[in-house]
KEVEX-495388 format. One record per residue (C-alpha): residue number from 1; residue in one letter; x, y, z. Coordinates in nm, 4 decimals, always signed. Layout:
N
{NUM,A,{X,Y,Z}};
...
***
This chain:
117
{1,X,{-0.0146,+0.0072,+0.0000}};
{2,X,{+0.1104,+0.3408,-0.0786}};
{3,X,{+0.0088,+0.6640,+0.1156}};
{4,X,{+0.0381,+1.0047,-0.0151}};
{5,X,{+0.0169,+1.3151,+0.1927}};
{6,X,{+0.0404,+1.6671,+0.0498}};
{7,X,{+0.1424,+1.9992,+0.2143}};
{8,X,{+0.2329,+2.3583,+0.1217}};
{9,X,{-0.0959,+2.4968,+0.0005}};
{10,X,{-0.2218,+2.8387,+0.0905}};
{11,X,{-0.3292,+3.1653,+0.0311}};
{12,X,{-0.1135,+3.3775,-0.2062}};
{13,X,{-0.1527,+3.7109,-0.3910}};
{14,X,{-0.1143,+3.6919,-0.7613}};
{15,X,{+0.2119,+3.6973,-0.9001}};
{16,X,{+0.3325,+3.5113,-0.5946}};
{17,X,{+0.4710,+3.1765,-0.5566}};
{18,X,{+0.4346,+2.8442,-0.3517}};
{19,X,{+0.6025,+2.5470,-0.3213}};
{20,X,{+0.3505,+2.2004,-0.2750}};
{21,X,{+0.5224,+1.8901,-0.1424}};
{22,X,{+0.3880,+1.5250,-0.1519}};
{23,X,{+0.5446,+1.2642,+0.1117}};
{24,X,{+0.4949,+0.9194,-0.0089}};
{25,X,{+0.5095,+0.6160,+0.2227}};
{26,X,{+0.4256,+0.2637,+0.2440}};
{27,X,{+0.5457,+0.0148,-0.0493}};
{28,X,{+0.7462,+0.3055,-0.2422}};
{29,X,{+0.8988,+0.0448,-0.4728}};
{30,X,{+0.5374,-0.0292,-0.6182}};
{31,X,{+0.5205,+0.3282,-0.7374}};
{32,X,{+0.5414,+0.3278,-1.1371}};
{33,X,{+0.5136,+0.7238,-1.1874}};
{34,X,{+0.3887,+1.0093,-0.9675}};
{35,X,{+0.2183,+1.3535,-1.0664}};
{36,X,{+0.0227,+1.6427,-0.9727}};
{37,X,{-0.3461,+1.7093,-1.0560}};
{38,X,{-0.5561,+2.0016,-0.9509}};
{39,X,{-0.9281,+2.0360,-0.9364}};
{40,X,{-1.0613,+2.3689,-0.9817}};
{41,X,{-1.4246,+2.4117,-0.8369}};
{42,X,{-1.6867,+2.2869,-1.0630}};
{43,X,{-1.4406,+2.1344,-1.3250}};
{44,X,{-1.3084,+1.7814,-1.3671}};
{45,X,{-0.9576,+1.6866,-1.1880}};
{46,X,{-0.6842,+1.7768,-1.4560}};
{47,X,{-0.3218,+1.6890,-1.4927}};
{48,X,{-0.0724,+1.9678,-1.4065}};
{49,X,{+0.2483,+1.7842,-1.4363}};
{50,X,{+0.4128,+1.4373,-1.3875}};
{51,X,{+0.7153,+1.2263,-1.4381}};
{52,X,{+0.6942,+0.9668,-1.7012}};
{53,X,{+0.7992,+0.6010,-1.6905}};
{54,X,{+1.1545,+0.6857,-1.8240}};
{55,X,{+1.1962,+1.0034,-1.5169}};
{56,X,{+1.1308,+1.2553,-1.7294}};
{57,X,{+0.8953,+1.5512,-1.6583}};
{58,X,{+0.5887,+1.6759,-1.8462}};
{59,X,{+0.3670,+1.9692,-1.8178}};
{60,X,{+0.0366,+2.0838,-1.9118}};
{61,X,{+0.0411,+2.4052,-2.1267}};
{62,X,{-0.0826,+2.6249,-1.8527}};
{63,X,{+0.2097,+2.5031,-1.6413}};
{64,X,{+0.5033,+2.5586,-1.8662}};
{65,X,{+0.7155,+2.8292,-1.7772}};
{66,X,{+0.5645,+2.8608,-1.4319}};
{67,X,{+0.5692,+2.5216,-1.2570}};
{68,X,{+0.8512,+2.3126,-1.1997}};
{69,X,{+0.8018,+1.9577,-1.0786}};
{70,X,{+1.1006,+1.7830,-0.9069}};
{71,X,{+1.1465,+1.4940,-0.6328}};
{72,X,{+1.3804,+1.3998,-0.3825}};
{73,X,{+1.4134,+1.0007,-0.3781}};
{74,X,{+1.6001,+1.0130,-0.0251}};
{75,X,{+1.3126,+1.1699,+0.1180}};
{76,X,{+1.0228,+1.0016,-0.0597}};
{77,X,{+0.8915,+1.3393,-0.1560}};
{78,X,{+0.7667,+1.5068,-0.4635}};
{79,X,{+0.7446,+1.8892,-0.5093}};
{80,X,{+0.5600,+2.1710,-0.7146}};
{81,X,{+0.7066,+2.4916,-0.7142}};
{82,X,{+0.4676,+2.7206,-0.8921}};
{83,X,{+0.5506,+3.0892,-0.9681}};
{84,X,{+0.3566,+3.3662,-1.1381}};
{85,X,{+0.0592,+3.2089,-0.9947}};
{86,X,{-0.2698,+3.3491,-1.1265}};
{87,X,{-0.6494,+3.3416,-0.9783}};
{88,X,{-0.6935,+3.0890,-1.2311}};
{89,X,{-0.4655,+2.8505,-1.0519}};
{90,X,{-0.7017,+2.8490,-0.7552}};
{91,X,{-0.7666,+2.4695,-0.7017}};
{92,X,{-0.7159,+2.1892,-0.4680}};
{93,X,{-0.3950,+2.0341,-0.5882}};
{94,X,{-0.3389,+1.6522,-0.5674}};
{95,X,{-0.0591,+1.3998,-0.5471}};
{96,X,{-0.0967,+1.1057,-0.7681}};
{97,X,{+0.1118,+0.7813,-0.7715}};
{98,X,{+0.0288,+0.4809,-1.0321}};
{99,X,{+0.1012,+0.1468,-0.8954}};
{100,X,{+0.3251,-0.0624,-1.1197}};
{101,X,{+0.1837,-0.4054,-1.0738}};
{102,X,{-0.2077,-0.2705,-1.1324}};
{103,X,{-0.1899,+0.0612,-1.2672}};
{104,X,{-0.4131,+0.1849,-1.0041}};
{105,X,{-0.3820,+0.5257,-0.9206}};
{106,X,{-0.3355,+0.6486,-0.5551}};
{107,X,{-0.4391,+0.9814,-0.4319}};
{108,X,{-0.3354,+1.2174,-0.1800}};
{109,X,{-0.6106,+1.3995,+0.0378}};
{110,X,{-0.5045,+1.7401,-0.1548}};
{111,X,{-0.4216,+2.0717,-0.0565}};
{112,X,{-0.6109,+2.3963,-0.1458}};
{113,X,{-0.4414,+2.6735,-0.3223}};
{114,X,{-0.6264,+3.0021,-0.3405}};
{115,X,{-0.4758,+3.2993,-0.5601}};
{116,X,{-0.6082,+3.6034,-0.4659}};
{117,X,{-0.5597,+3.9777,-0.3631}};
***
């Protein structure tokens, strides 16, 4: 079993920055890939950025140039550095892991990011 816990959300002004963290625990070796998703109120959950099976990163267009995904394998932690935040980035951000053996998705509880003046 894999557990994911996000942190780092909060209220930030437009143009500001936040760094989200996701700590993975449990059967870490069973994780295939990891990613960040977000869900804007009233909309479907969408991919923000993620790591491919080859370890490379990929970003949705709205995140390119503003967000950076990274990880620290020693700490079992994935990060999402978000710069130049806009009110449209207001959402609950979720950490996601895909399990190798089953391709099941595991989700964290989410962390709220609010961009407002």
